[in-house]
C-alpha positions as CSV (number, residue, x, y, z in Angstrom):
1,X,0.0,0.0,0.0
2,X,1.2,3.4,-0.8
3,X,2.0,5.8,2.1
4,X,-1.0,7.9,3.2
5,X,-2.3,9.7,6.3
6,X,-4.9,7.5,7.8
7,X,-7.3,9.0,10.3
8,X,-9.5,6.7,12.4
9,X,-12.2,8.7,14.1
10,X,-15.2,8.0,16.3
11,X,-16.7,9.0,19.6
12,X,-14.8,8.1,22.8
13,X,-15.2,4.4,23.4
14,X,-15.8,3.5,19.7
15,X,-12.5,1.6,19.5
16,X,-10.3,4.1,17.8
17,X,-7.1,3.5,19.7
18,X,-7.4,-0.3,19.7
19,X,-8.2,-0.5,16.0
20,X,-5.6,2.1,15.0
21,X,-2.9,0.2,16.9
22,X,-3.8,-3.0,15.1
23,X,-3.9,-1.3,11.7
24,X,-0.5,0.4,12.3
25,X,1.1,-3.0,13.4
26,X,-0.1,-4.6,10.1
27,X,1.4,-1.9,7.8
28,X,5.0,-2.3,6.7
29,X,6.1,1.3,7.7
30,X,3.7,3.1,10.1
31,X,3.4,5.2,13.2
32,X,0.4,5.3,15.6
33,X,-0.4,8.8,16.6
34,X,-2.8,9.0,19.6
35,X,-4.2,12.5,19.8
36,X,-5.2,12.0,23.4
37,X,-1.5,11.5,24.2
38,X,-0.7,14.9,22.6
39,X,-3.4,16.5,24.8
40,X,-1.4,15.3,27.8
41,X,1.6,17.3,26.7
42,X,-0.1,20.3,28.1
43,X,0.5,20.5,31.9
44,X,0.0,23.9,33.5
45,X,-3.5,25.2,32.7
46,X,-4.3,22.1,30.7
47,X,-8.0,21.6,29.9
48,X,-9.9,18.7,28.3
49,X,-12.4,19.6,25.6
50,X,-15.3,19.7,28.2
51,X,-13.3,22.0,30.5
52,X,-13.9,25.6,31.6
53,X,-13.4,28.2,30.4
54,X,-14.8,26.8,27.2
55,X,-13.0,29.1,24.9
56,X,-9.6,28.0,26.3
57,X,-10.6,24.3,26.2
58,X,-11.5,24.7,22.5
59,X,-8.3,26.6,21.8
60,X,-6.3,23.8,23.3
61,X,-8.3,21.2,21.3
62,X,-7.5,23.2,18.1
63,X,-3.8,23.3,19.1
64,X,-3.9,19.5,19.5
65,X,-5.4,19.1,16.1
66,X,-2.7,21.3,14.5
67,X,0.1,19.4,16.3
68,X,-1.4,16.0,15.2
69,X,-1.3,17.3,11.6
70,X,2.3,18.4,11.9
71,X,3.3,15.1,13.3
72,X,1.4,13.2,10.6
73,X,2.9,15.2,7.8
74,X,6.4,14.7,9.3
75,X,6.0,10.9,9.3
76,X,4.4,10.9,5.8
77,X,7.3,12.9,4.4
78,X,9.6,10.2,5.8
79,X,7.7,7.5,3.9
80,X,5.9,6.3,7.0
81,X,2.1,6.0,7.1
82,X,0.8,7.8,10.2
83,X,-2.3,6.2,11.6
84,X,-4.0,8.9,13.7
85,X,-6.7,8.2,16.2
86,X,-8.7,11.2,17.3
87,X,-12.3,12.4,17.7
88,X,-12.7,14.2,14.4
89,X,-16.3,15.0,14.0
90,X,-18.4,18.0,13.0
91,X,-16.3,21.1,12.2
92,X,-13.1,19.3,13.3
93,X,-13.3,17.4,10.0
94,X,-12.8,20.6,8.0
95,X,-10.0,21.6,10.3
96,X,-8.3,18.2,9.8
97,X,-8.5,18.5,6.0
98,X,-7.0,22.0,6.2
99,X,-4.3,21.2,8.7
100,X,-2.9,18.0,7.1
101,X,-0.9,18.9,4.0
102,X,0.0,15.3,2.9
103,X,-2.1,13.4,0.5
104,X,-3.7,10.9,0.2
105,X,-5.7,11.6,3.3
106,X,-7.8,8.7,4.3
107,X,-10.6,9.2,6.8
108,X,-12.5,6.4,8.6
109,X,-15.3,7.1,11.0
110,X,-16.2,4.3,13.3
111,X,-20.0,4.4,13.9
112,X,-20.9,1.5,16.3
113,X,-24.3,1.7,17.9
114,X,-24.6,3.5,21.3
115,X,-25.4,0.1,22.9
116,X,-22.1,-1.3,21.5
117,X,-20.2,1.8,22.7
118,X,-21.8,1.5,26.2
119,X,-20.8,-2.2,26.4
120,X,-17.2,-1.5,25.3
121,X,-16.9,1.3,27.8
122,X,-18.1,-1.1,30.6
123,X,-15.1,-3.3,29.7
124,X,-12.6,-0.5,30.1
125,X,-11.5,-0.3,33.7
126,X,-11.1,3.3,35.0
127,X,-11.9,4.7,31.6
128,X,-15.7,4.4,31.2
129,X,-16.5,7.8,29.6
130,X,-19.8,6.8,28.0
131,X,-22.2,9.1,29.9
132,X,-19.8,12.1,29.6
133,X,-19.5,11.8,25.8
134,X,-22.5,9.9,24.5
135,X,-23.9,13.1,23.0
136,X,-21.1,13.2,20.5
137,X,-22.7,10.3,18.6
138,X,-25.4,12.7,17.4
139,X,-22.8,15.2,16.4
140,X,-20.8,12.6,14.5
141,X,-23.8,11.3,12.6
142,X,-25.5,14.7,11.8
143,X,-22.7,17.2,11.6
144,X,-19.8,15.4,10.0
145,X,-19.5,15.5,6.3
146,X,-20.3,12.2,4.6
147,X,-16.8,11.7,3.2
148,X,-14.4,8.8,3.6
149,X,-15.3,5.4,5.0
150,X,-18.0,5.2,7.6
151,X,-18.0,1.8,9.4
152,X,-20.6,0.4,11.7
153,X,-18.3,-1.8,13.9
154,X,-21.1,-2.8,16.3
155,X,-20.8,-6.5,15.6
156,X,-17.1,-6.6,14.7
157,X,-14.1,-7.4,16.8
158,X,-11.3,-4.9,16.7
159,X,-9.3,-7.3,14.5
160,X,-12.3,-7.6,12.0
161,X,-12.6,-3.8,11.9
162,X,-8.9,-3.5,11.2
163,X,-9.2,-6.1,8.4
164,X,-12.0,-4.1,6.8
165,X,-10.1,-0.8,7.1
166,X,-7.1,-2.3,5.5
167,X,-9.2,-3.9,2.8
168,X,-11.2,-0.7,1.9
169,X,-9.5,2.5,3.1
170,X,-7.1,3.0,0.3
171,X,-9.9,2.9,-2.3
172,X,-12.9,4.3,-0.4
173,X,-11.7,6.6,2.4
174,X,-9.9,9.3,0.4
175,X,-11.0,12.8,1.2
């Protein structure tokens, strides 16, 4: 497969990190970029996207997106396929497309049912964020442009989802 920037998105608990890690391991030259890890680089005054003051939380989220894009472009320029996992929904999709210079840009949105996300969250010790972020499912489905590859992974294992992404992304997920 030719190098590309592959972005795997979905709401928290959809399986982004697990699936992105599997996909990255299966590619010959790849890097797994977890946007949440970059969020943790901020220490003093750091806010998560639901923090207050809201304007500062959104500014930091935007900074995270720009830094993810810079890192993805850097890997791509070195001939390495970056596999990014991040919550890229709604207006963040346009920001991603503007920030990432490298092409092809492949976008996959994981769209498991809320019941599947709830169950997956229950299985994540100390990281059940379902109630805090469940509202993002409606944002993902109604405010995200219908581009790239949208996958209902409700009845798939992480390995099956990775298989499907590898089988389809290079031909169907280009944005």
